[in-house]
C-alpha positions in Angstrom: -149.0 243.0 49.9 -149.0 241.0 53.4 -147.3 241.8 56.6 -144.3 239.4 55.5 -143.7 241.2 52.3 -143.4 244.4 54.1 -140.1 243.3 56.0 -136.8 242.4 55.1 -134.1 240.9 56.9 -131.6 243.4 58.3 -129.3 243.9 61.3 -129.0 241.3 63.7 -132.3 240.3 63.2 -132.0 241.2 59.7 -135.4 241.4 58.9 -136.8 245.0 57.9 -139.6 246.7 55.8 -138.8 246.4 52.2 -141.4 247.3 49.6 -142.9 249.8 52.2 -140.2 252.4 51.2 -140.2 251.6 47.7 -143.8 251.3 46.8 -145.4 253.7 49.0 -143.2 256.4 49.4 -141.5 257.6 46.2 -138.9 259.5 47.8 -134.9 259.3 47.6 -133.5 257.1 50.6 -130.3 257.7 51.8 -127.9 254.7 51.6 -127.5 252.7 54.8 -131.0 254.1 56.1 -133.0 250.7 55.7 -132.3 247.0 54.9 -133.2 247.3 51.2 -130.8 250.4 50.9 -127.5 249.1 52.4 -124.7 251.5 52.6 -121.9 251.3 49.8 -118.9 249.3 50.4 -117.0 252.3 50.9 -119.6 254.0 53.4 -119.8 250.7 55.5 -116.0 250.6 55.9 -115.9 254.3 57.1 -118.7 253.3 59.3 -116.5 250.5 61.0 -113.6 252.9 61.3 -115.5 255.5 62.9 -116.6 252.9 65.7 -113.3 251.4 66.0 -111.9 255.1 66.8 -114.6 255.9 69.2 -114.4 252.7 70.9 -110.6 252.6 71.3 -110.0 256.3 71.8 -107.6 256.3 69.0 -107.4 258.9 65.7 -109.5 258.1 62.6 -106.3 257.7 60.8 -105.1 255.3 63.0 -108.2 253.2 63.1 -108.4 253.2 59.6 -104.5 252.1 59.4 -105.4 249.2 61.8 -108.7 248.1 60.0 -106.7 248.0 56.7 -104.2 245.8 58.1 -106.7 243.5 60.0 -108.5 242.9 56.8 -105.6 241.1 55.4 -103.7 239.4 58.3 -106.3 236.9 58.5 -105.2 235.1 55.3 -101.5 235.4 56.6 -102.4 234.0 59.8 -104.1 231.1 58.5 -101.2 230.2 56.4 -98.8 230.3 59.2 -101.2 228.1 61.5 -100.9 225.5 58.6 -97.1 226.0 58.1 -96.2 225.9 61.7 -98.7 223.5 63.1 -96.2 221.2 65.0 -94.4 224.7 66.5 -97.2 227.2 67.1 -97.2 228.4 70.6 -99.5 231.3 70.0 -100.3 233.9 67.5 -101.7 237.8 68.0 -101.7 241.0 66.2 -100.7 244.1 68.0 -100.8 247.9 66.8 -98.7 250.9 67.7 -98.9 254.2 66.0 -95.9 253.4 63.8 -96.0 249.6 63.4 -98.4 246.8 63.3 -96.9 243.3 64.3 -98.0 239.8 63.8 -96.4 238.0 66.7 -96.1 234.1 66.0 -94.6 232.1 69.0 -92.8 229.0 68.3 -91.7 226.4 70.2 -88.0 225.1 69.6 -84.9 227.5 69.0 -84.5 227.3 65.0 -85.1 230.8 63.9 -87.5 232.2 61.3 -86.9 235.2 59.7 -89.4 238.1 60.0 -91.6 238.8 56.9 -92.8 242.2 55.6 -96.2 242.9 54.1 -97.7 246.1 52.9 -101.1 246.8 51.8 -102.5 249.8 49.8 -104.7 252.3 51.9 -106.3 253.7 48.8 -104.9 257.0 49.5 -101.7 256.9 47.4 -100.2 255.2 50.6 -99.6 251.9 52.2 -99.6 250.3 55.5 -97.2 247.9 56.7 -97.5 244.5 58.6 -94.3 242.9 60.2 -94.4 239.3 61.1 -92.3 238.8 64.0 -91.3 235.1 64.8 -90.5 234.4 68.5 -88.9 231.3 69.3 -88.2 229.3 72.5 -91.8 228.8 73.7 -92.1 225.8 76.1 -95.5 224.4 74.8 -97.4 224.5 71.7 -100.9 226.0 71.9 -102.6 222.7 71.3 -100.6 221.2 74.2 -101.8 223.8 76.3 -105.6 223.7 75.3 -105.5 219.9 76.0 -104.4 220.4 79.5 -106.9 223.3 79.9 -109.6 220.9 78.5 -108.8 218.3 80.7 -108.3 220.2 84.0 -110.5 222.9 84.0 -114.0 221.5 85.1 -112.1 219.7 88.0 -110.5 223.0 89.1 -113.8 224.8 89.2 -114.2 222.3 92.2 -111.2 223.3 93.9 -111.3 227.0 93.4 -113.8 229.0 94.9 -115.4 231.5 92.4 -113.6 230.3 89.3 -116.0 231.5 86.5 -114.1 231.1 83.1 -110.9 230.8 81.3 -108.6 230.3 78.6 -105.0 229.9 77.3 -103.3 233.1 76.5 -101.6 233.0 73.1 -99.9 235.9 73.9 -98.1 234.7 77.0 -98.7 230.9 77.0 -100.2 231.0 80.5 -103.6 229.5 81.4 -105.7 232.4 82.4 -108.2 231.7 85.4 -111.1 234.2 85.5 -112.3 234.6 89.3 -115.5 236.2 90.4 -114.9 239.6 92.1 -117.9 241.4 93.5 -118.4 244.9 91.7 -118.0 248.2 93.7 -120.8 249.2 95.7 -122.8 252.3 94.7 -123.8 254.8 97.7 -122.8 254.3 101.3 -119.5 252.1 101.1 -117.1 251.3 103.8 -113.7 252.5 102.2 -111.1 249.4 101.4 -108.3 249.4 104.1 -104.8 248.7 103.8 -105.6 244.9 105.3 -108.5 244.5 102.9 -105.9 245.0 100.0 -103.3 242.6 101.7 -106.1 240.1 102.1 -107.1 240.3 98.3 -103.4 239.9 97.4 -102.8 237.0 99.4 -106.0 235.3 98.3 -105.2 235.9 94.6 -101.4 234.5 95.3 -103.2 231.3 96.7 -105.2 230.8 93.9 -102.5 231.5 91.6 -100.3 228.9 93.1 -103.2 226.5 93.4 -103.5 227.0 89.4 -99.8 226.2 89.0 -99.8 223.2 91.1 -102.8 221.9 89.4 -102.0 222.6 85.6 -97.9 221.9 86.5 -97.5 225.4 84.5 -97.8 228.9 85.0 -101.3 230.4 85.5 -102.6 233.8 85.8 -105.6 234.7 87.8 -107.8 237.9 86.6 -110.7 239.3 88.4 -114.2 239.1 86.5 -117.9 239.6 87.4 -120.3 236.6 86.6 -120.7 236.1 83.0 -124.3 235.4 82.1 -126.6 234.8 79.3 -128.4 238.0 78.4 -132.0 237.4 76.8 -134.1 236.6 79.9 -134.9 240.2 81.2 -131.4 240.2 75.1 -130.5 243.7 64.3 -133.9 244.1 65.2 -136.0 243.1 68.3 -137.0 239.6 69.2 -139.7 239.3 71.7 -141.7 236.8 73.4 -143.0 236.2 77.0 -140.3 236.3 79.2 -137.6 236.5 76.4 -136.1 239.8 74.8 -133.1 239.0 72.4 -131.7 240.6 69.4 -131.5 239.2 65.9 -128.0 238.5 64.2 -127.9 237.9 60.4 -130.2 236.8 57.6 -129.8 233.0 56.9 -131.4 230.4 54.6 -131.5 226.6 54.9 -129.4 224.5 52.7 -132.1 221.6 52.1 -135.2 222.2 50.1 -137.4 223.7 50.2 -135.2 226.9 51.2 -136.5 228.7 54.0 -135.4 232.1 55.2 -134.8 233.3 58.7 -132.6 235.0 61.2 -129.8 233.9 63.3 -129.9 234.6 67.0 -128.7 232.9 70.1 -129.8 229.4 70.8 -131.1 230.3 74.4 -133.4 232.5 72.7 -135.4 229.6 71.7 -139.3 229.7 72.0 -141.9 228.7 69.4 -143.0 232.1 68.2 -140.6 235.1 68.3 -142.4 238.7 67.4 -139.8 240.5 65.0 -139.3 244.4 65.0 -137.2 246.1 62.9 -134.5 248.6 64.3 -136.4 251.7 65.1 -139.6 249.6 65.2 -140.8 251.3 61.8 -142.2 248.3 59.8 -145.4 246.4 61.4 -144.1 243.2 63.9 -143.7 239.8 62.1 -144.1 236.5 63.9 -141.1 234.2 63.1 -141.5 230.5 63.9 -138.5 228.8 65.9 -136.8 226.0 63.8 -133.6 224.5 65.3 -130.8 225.2 67.6 -127.1 224.1 68.5 -127.5 224.9 72.3 -124.8 222.8 74.1 -121.4 223.1 75.5 -119.6 224.1 72.3 -122.0 226.7 70.9 -125.3 229.1 71.6 -126.7 229.5 68.2 -130.4 229.0 66.5 -132.7 230.4 64.1 -136.2 231.2 63.2 -137.9 231.3 59.9 -140.0 233.9 57.9 -140.9 232.2 54.9 -139.9 230.2 51.8 -140.2 233.5 49.6 -136.8 235.0 48.7 -138.3 238.1 48.6 -138.8 238.2 52.3 -134.9 238.3 52.7 -132.0 240.5 52.0 -128.3 240.0 52.9 -127.8 243.2 55.0 -127.4 243.9 58.8 -127.4 246.5 61.1 -123.8 247.3 62.4 -125.0 250.0 65.2 -125.1 252.9 62.8 -126.3 251.8 59.4 -127.5 248.8 57.4 -124.8 247.1 55.4 -124.3 244.3 53.1 -122.9 240.9 54.3 -119.8 239.4 52.7 -118.5 236.0 53.5 -118.2 235.2 57.3 -115.2 235.5 59.2 -113.8 232.1 60.3 -112.2 231.5 63.7 -109.2 230.3 61.5 -109.0 233.8 60.3 -109.5 235.4 63.7 -106.7 236.9 65.5 -106.1 237.3 69.2 -105.9 241.2 69.5 -108.2 241.9 66.4 -110.6 244.6 66.4 -114.3 242.9 66.7 -117.7 245.3 66.4 -121.1 244.4 68.1 -124.6 245.3 67.8 -127.5 244.6 70.2 -130.8 246.3 70.8 -129.4 247.6 74.4 -126.3 249.0 72.5 -128.0 251.1 70.0 -127.8 254.2 71.7 -123.9 254.0 71.6 -124.1 253.6 67.8 -122.4 250.1 68.2 -119.2 249.0 70.1 -116.0 247.4 69.3 -113.4 245.7 71.5 -110.4 243.3 70.9 -110.2 239.5 70.9 -108.5 237.9 73.7 -109.1 234.3 72.5 -110.9 232.1 70.1 -111.0 229.1 72.4 -112.5 230.4 75.7 -114.7 228.8 78.5 -117.3 231.0 79.9 -117.8 228.5 82.8 -121.1 226.6 83.4 -123.4 228.8 81.4 -124.2 226.3 78.4 -126.8 223.9 77.1 -130.6 224.3 77.2 -130.8 225.0 81.2 -128.0 227.5 81.1 -126.3 225.9 83.7 -124.3 223.3 82.0 -120.4 223.1 81.6 -118.8 225.0 78.7 -116.3 223.8 76.2 -113.5 226.3 75.4 -114.8 227.0 71.7 -116.4 230.2 72.3 -114.7 233.8 71.2 -114.0 236.1 73.9 -113.8 239.9 73.5 -112.3 242.5 75.7 -114.1 245.9 75.6 -113.4 249.1 77.4 -116.8 249.3 79.3 -119.1 247.2 81.1 -122.0 248.8 79.2 -120.8 247.4 75.8 -122.9 244.1 76.1 -126.2 244.3 77.9 -129.2 242.3 78.8 -131.4 241.9 75.7 -128.3 241.8 73.6 -128.1 238.2 73.3 -128.3 236.9 69.4 -127.0 240.3 68.4 -124.3 240.2 65.6 -120.5 240.4 66.1 -118.9 241.5 62.6 -115.6 243.0 61.2 -116.6 245.4 58.5 -118.9 243.6 56.4 -117.9 240.1 57.5 -120.4 238.4 60.0 -118.3 237.2 62.6 -120.4 235.6 65.4 -123.6 235.6 67.4 -123.7 237.2 71.0 -124.0 234.7 73.9 -123.2 236.2 77.3 -121.2 238.9 78.8 -119.7 240.4 82.4 -121.6 243.7 83.0 -120.2 244.4 86.6 -116.2 244.2 86.5 -114.4 243.4 83.4 -116.4 244.1 80.4 -115.9 240.6 79.1 -118.2 240.0 76.1 -118.5 236.3 74.7 -119.9 235.2 71.1 -120.5 231.9 69.1 -118.6 231.8 65.8 -120.6 231.7 62.3 -118.7 228.7 61.9 -121.2 227.0 63.5 -123.8 228.1 61.1 -122.7 225.2 58.9 -123.2 222.5 61.6 -125.4 219.6 60.2 -127.9 220.3 63.3 -128.5 223.7 61.8 -127.5 223.2 58.0 -127.8 226.8 57.3 -125.9 229.4 55.2 -125.5 233.1 55.9 -127.3 235.1 52.9 
């Protein structure tokens, strides 16, 4: 049996040692412990709930209720987007200990009655979701997005430190993220009242500039520098000068069918050496095939072989191997929704979760083959509680909601905000890649 037959695709690299466990060691393997023996659906669900509870600092029961509601809310949101396409100003989900609400902001003043849904939680009970329609918004989200797309690049030339931005579906504001230096460690001069006053004055001036430039309300938020995270990156992908993480197992749509692993486009080198989570199997060489690394996305893949026995549809979620189901599309992803991440640098934390801030986010000027070109507002931004959630070498790692592949990690701010950025798995079907997630 050659080296390729000894590996499978798992976690964010999604390749792992397969027949090695079954053929050599005649022992019982715990579900989820390797890619050929993924966790059951219920075990995987519990793992995701536990990660959410730990990441958000909430009780397990509350995390389970949130997960259950969010599993169903995507389909409801997709229908609402279609039904109110000409009035939709924004949509987001929020959770309290007593009520889950899907808030739908609409232009105009024609009221829409609230809707109520309930979903069985599998424990002789239900979780309820209220769809709350709020009318009177001044602009549709589509109109605001057009303003942002048309003006953001020009504003970067006028506003010092402007890094990134998006349209906030919660408030209808354009958010401008401006670079703020992180606190220094060690001997530090204490901030004075005059320092605070100067910072406040500068922030007010930036906001006024944004208001005037776009002709509407803007909001200025502090952020560190968002950087691609591969050059210092669910297994490890390595080459000289590049350390990344893999994402999900993929196969080509065209014949002959080729199997491989999805990762970030900026991780591109001719040959990547793959090592599974824990580095248990022998390393495997992967050949780079193609990338869509432009203003709109940062995604690519490397192949292992044309043999289906070299691939399985499991990935590592930070705790265990789970079986991938149908991907979560951007149309079914909500602002305020929980999203979890695995990368090789976050393995010690067992994976981390955050909440989606935008599905139309521009991370600034870190796109394209050189990593210095302008970015379109097409990425997904996730807000996490700690700046250590997305670290160097995590590039290419998976973003997931339970068993659903959601995205491929691109970049993060590791100093100030805890902002993480990914490319949606929607881009896997792009003709330049012509792939399917296995």
